[in-house]
C-alpha positions as CSV (number, residue, x, y, z in Angstrom):
1,X,20.0,4.9,-15.1
2,X,21.6,4.7,-18.6
3,X,25.1,5.4,-19.9
4,X,25.6,8.9,-21.1
5,X,28.6,10.1,-23.1
6,X,30.9,12.2,-20.8
7,X,30.7,15.2,-23.1
8,X,26.9,15.4,-22.6
9,X,26.7,14.4,-19.0
10,X,26.3,17.8,-17.4
11,X,23.6,18.9,-19.8
12,X,21.8,15.6,-19.3
13,X,22.0,15.8,-15.5
14,X,20.6,19.3,-15.5
15,X,17.7,18.2,-17.8
16,X,17.0,15.2,-15.6
17,X,17.0,17.1,-12.3
18,X,14.5,19.6,-13.8
19,X,12.2,17.2,-15.6
20,X,12.5,13.7,-14.1
21,X,11.4,12.2,-10.7
22,X,12.1,8.8,-9.2
23,X,8.8,7.1,-8.2
24,X,9.0,6.4,-4.5
25,X,7.0,3.2,-5.0
26,X,8.6,1.5,-7.9
27,X,11.8,3.5,-8.3
28,X,11.1,4.1,-12.1
29,X,12.2,7.4,-13.7
30,X,9.0,9.3,-14.5
31,X,8.6,12.8,-16.0
32,X,7.5,15.2,-13.3
33,X,4.5,16.2,-15.3
34,X,3.3,12.6,-15.3
35,X,4.1,11.6,-11.8
36,X,0.6,12.3,-10.3
37,X,-1.0,10.3,-13.1
38,X,1.6,7.5,-12.7
39,X,0.9,7.1,-9.0
40,X,-2.8,7.2,-9.4
41,X,-2.9,4.7,-12.2
42,X,-0.2,2.3,-11.1
43,X,0.1,2.5,-7.3
44,X,-3.4,3.2,-6.1
45,X,-4.8,0.4,-3.9
46,X,-7.6,-1.6,-5.5
47,X,-9.6,-4.5,-4.3
48,X,-10.0,-7.7,-6.4
49,X,-13.3,-9.5,-6.6
50,X,-11.7,-12.0,-4.2
51,X,-11.4,-9.1,-1.7
52,X,-7.6,-9.1,-1.8
53,X,-6.1,-5.6,-1.8
54,X,-3.1,-4.7,-4.0
55,X,-1.7,-2.0,-6.3
56,X,-3.5,-1.5,-9.5
57,X,-0.5,-2.5,-11.5
58,X,-0.5,-6.0,-10.0
59,X,-4.2,-6.7,-10.4
60,X,-4.0,-8.0,-14.0
61,X,-1.4,-10.6,-13.2
62,X,-3.2,-11.6,-9.9
63,X,-6.5,-12.1,-11.8
64,X,-4.7,-14.2,-14.5
65,X,-2.7,-16.5,-12.3
66,X,-3.3,-16.2,-8.6
67,X,-6.9,-15.2,-7.9
68,X,-9.0,-18.0,-6.4
69,X,-12.0,-16.6,-8.4
70,X,-10.2,-16.6,-11.8
71,X,-12.2,-18.4,-14.4
72,X,-11.0,-21.9,-15.5
73,X,-12.4,-24.7,-17.6
74,X,-13.2,-28.1,-16.4
75,X,-11.1,-30.7,-18.2
76,X,-14.0,-33.0,-18.6
77,X,-17.0,-30.8,-19.7
78,X,-15.4,-27.5,-20.6
79,X,-17.7,-25.5,-18.3
80,X,-16.1,-22.4,-17.0
81,X,-16.1,-22.0,-13.2
82,X,-14.0,-20.3,-10.5
83,X,-10.6,-21.8,-9.7
84,X,-11.5,-22.4,-6.1
85,X,-14.5,-24.6,-7.2
86,X,-12.5,-26.6,-9.9
87,X,-11.2,-29.5,-7.7
88,X,-14.6,-30.3,-6.2
89,X,-16.3,-30.0,-9.6
90,X,-13.8,-32.3,-11.4
91,X,-14.1,-35.0,-8.7
92,X,-17.8,-35.1,-9.5
93,X,-17.5,-34.5,-13.2
94,X,-14.7,-37.0,-13.8
95,X,-16.8,-39.7,-12.1
96,X,-19.3,-39.7,-15.0
97,X,-19.0,-42.5,-17.5
98,X,-19.0,-42.7,-21.3
99,X,-19.0,-45.8,-23.4
100,X,-15.7,-46.7,-25.1
101,X,-16.0,-46.6,-28.9
102,X,-13.8,-49.7,-29.2
103,X,-14.8,-52.1,-26.5
104,X,-18.2,-50.7,-25.5
105,X,-17.4,-50.7,-21.7
106,X,-18.5,-47.7,-19.6
107,X,-15.3,-45.8,-18.6
108,X,-15.0,-43.0,-16.1
109,X,-14.2,-39.7,-17.8
110,X,-11.1,-39.3,-15.6
111,X,-9.8,-42.7,-16.8
112,X,-10.6,-42.1,-20.5
113,X,-7.1,-41.0,-21.5
114,X,-5.5,-44.2,-20.1
115,X,-8.2,-46.5,-21.3
116,X,-6.9,-47.1,-24.8
117,X,-3.8,-48.7,-23.3
118,X,-5.9,-51.4,-21.6
119,X,-8.9,-51.5,-24.0
120,X,-9.8,-54.8,-25.6
């Protein structure tokens, strides 16, 4: 899959045919001696803690950005909880109040960012 000088092409092609395989899953060029390990480590089916099945190579990205059970922080209290519980938690948590340092009024946590614009 790379440019080879014409003078070296036949030697290169013989070497590749002997030593390189194309992975049937991802179409990458893999040394024949590493193919079994490649398939077992990258393409074996695994199950995420959310019970979704996928190739092992996709698990890390799934857990970081798509898994409903990935850990996230509440914007109001910095407690870590699963992503699928965040919205419900923040509705409750953002409804708590804190006194404003300037005007002394109790302000909902979810309104605290906008409050300085209307304060006093």
